[in-house]
C-alpha positions as CSV (number, residue, x, y, z in Angstrom):
1,X,139.3,10.2,-10.8
2,X,140.2,13.9,-11.1
3,X,137.4,16.3,-11.7
4,X,137.3,18.6,-14.6
5,X,137.2,21.5,-12.1
6,X,140.6,20.5,-10.7
7,X,142.1,20.4,-14.2
8,X,140.5,23.8,-15.0
9,X,141.9,25.3,-11.8
10,X,145.4,24.0,-12.5
11,X,145.2,25.2,-16.0
12,X,144.0,28.6,-14.9
13,X,146.8,29.0,-12.4
14,X,149.4,27.7,-14.7
15,X,148.2,29.9,-17.6
16,X,148.4,33.0,-15.3
17,X,152.0,32.1,-14.5
18,X,152.8,31.6,-18.1
19,X,151.3,35.0,-19.0
20,X,153.6,36.5,-16.3
21,X,156.5,34.8,-18.0
22,X,157.1,32.7,-14.9
23,X,157.9,29.7,-17.0
24,X,159.6,27.6,-14.4
25,X,156.7,28.0,-11.9
26,X,154.2,27.3,-14.6
27,X,156.1,24.1,-15.6
28,X,155.4,22.7,-12.1
29,X,151.7,23.5,-12.3
30,X,151.3,22.0,-15.8
31,X,153.3,18.8,-14.8
32,X,150.9,18.4,-11.9
33,X,148.0,18.9,-14.3
34,X,149.4,16.1,-16.5
35,X,149.8,13.7,-13.6
36,X,146.1,14.3,-12.7
37,X,144.6,14.8,-16.1
38,X,147.0,13.3,-18.8
39,X,144.3,13.2,-21.4
40,X,143.7,17.0,-21.2
41,X,145.5,18.4,-24.2
42,X,145.6,21.9,-22.7
43,X,148.2,20.7,-20.2
44,X,150.5,19.3,-22.9
45,X,150.1,22.5,-25.0
46,X,150.9,24.7,-22.0
47,X,153.8,22.7,-20.8
48,X,155.2,22.8,-24.3
49,X,154.8,26.5,-24.4
50,X,156.7,26.8,-21.1
51,X,159.6,24.9,-22.6
52,X,159.4,27.1,-25.7
53,X,159.5,30.1,-23.4
54,X,162.8,28.8,-21.9
55,X,164.2,28.1,-25.3
56,X,164.0,24.3,-24.8
57,X,162.6,23.7,-28.2
58,X,163.6,20.0,-28.5
59,X,161.8,19.3,-25.3
60,X,158.8,21.2,-26.4
61,X,158.6,19.2,-29.7
62,X,158.9,15.9,-27.7
63,X,156.1,17.0,-25.3
64,X,153.8,17.9,-28.3
65,X,154.6,14.5,-29.8
66,X,153.8,12.6,-26.6
67,X,150.5,14.4,-26.3
68,X,149.1,12.3,-29.1
69,X,149.8,9.1,-27.0
70,X,147.9,10.5,-24.0
71,X,145.2,12.4,-25.7
72,X,144.4,10.6,-28.9
73,X,144.8,12.9,-31.8
74,X,146.0,16.0,-29.9
75,X,145.3,18.2,-32.9
76,X,146.6,21.5,-31.5
77,X,149.8,19.8,-30.2
78,X,150.4,18.5,-33.7
79,X,150.3,22.0,-35.0
80,X,152.5,23.3,-32.2
81,X,155.0,20.5,-32.9
82,X,155.1,21.4,-36.6
83,X,155.8,25.0,-35.7
84,X,158.6,24.1,-33.4
85,X,160.2,21.7,-35.9
86,X,160.2,24.4,-38.5
87,X,161.8,26.8,-36.0
88,X,164.5,24.1,-35.4
89,X,165.1,24.0,-39.1
90,X,163.8,20.5,-39.4
91,X,161.7,21.5,-42.4
92,X,160.9,18.0,-43.8
93,X,159.6,16.8,-40.4
94,X,157.7,20.1,-40.0
95,X,156.0,19.6,-43.4
96,X,155.1,16.0,-42.5
97,X,153.7,17.3,-39.1
98,X,151.6,20.0,-40.9
99,X,150.3,17.4,-43.3
100,X,149.3,15.1,-40.5
101,X,147.6,18.0,-38.6
102,X,145.7,19.0,-41.7
103,X,144.5,15.5,-42.2
104,X,143.4,15.2,-38.6
105,X,141.6,18.6,-38.8
106,X,139.8,17.4,-41.9
107,X,138.9,14.1,-40.3
108,X,137.6,16.0,-37.2
109,X,135.7,18.5,-39.4
110,X,137.5,21.3,-37.5
111,X,137.5,24.2,-39.8
112,X,139.1,26.6,-37.3
113,X,142.0,24.3,-36.8
114,X,142.3,23.6,-40.6
115,X,142.6,27.4,-41.1
116,X,145.3,27.6,-38.5
117,X,147.2,24.8,-40.1
118,X,146.9,26.4,-43.5
119,X,148.0,29.8,-42.3
120,X,151.0,28.5,-40.4
121,X,152.0,26.1,-43.2
122,X,152.1,28.9,-45.7
123,X,154.0,31.4,-43.6
């Protein structure tokens, strides 16, 4: 079993690459992270962000959707997916995704995430 420290180290290295806009390099790190710690939502979010950074929005939306299968609810991935769907002009799907994210945030009693959903949904 992979330790939390390994996942944290991979996330840190990949996030640094992402901040440097080295999306292709970061993709490799986050893919490795997902192989070792598939249930860590941070890896899914970050890999999706890499694909957003390289204008592969469909791929990003698919990754955010897959996160729920690996992580359970994957609340933040649900919000990211809704945002990408709206960017793609798939407004009905985005509205459904925001609704689902709002419901999950309420079920989890996550006020911070509920506020994020509300802010993004209304923009």
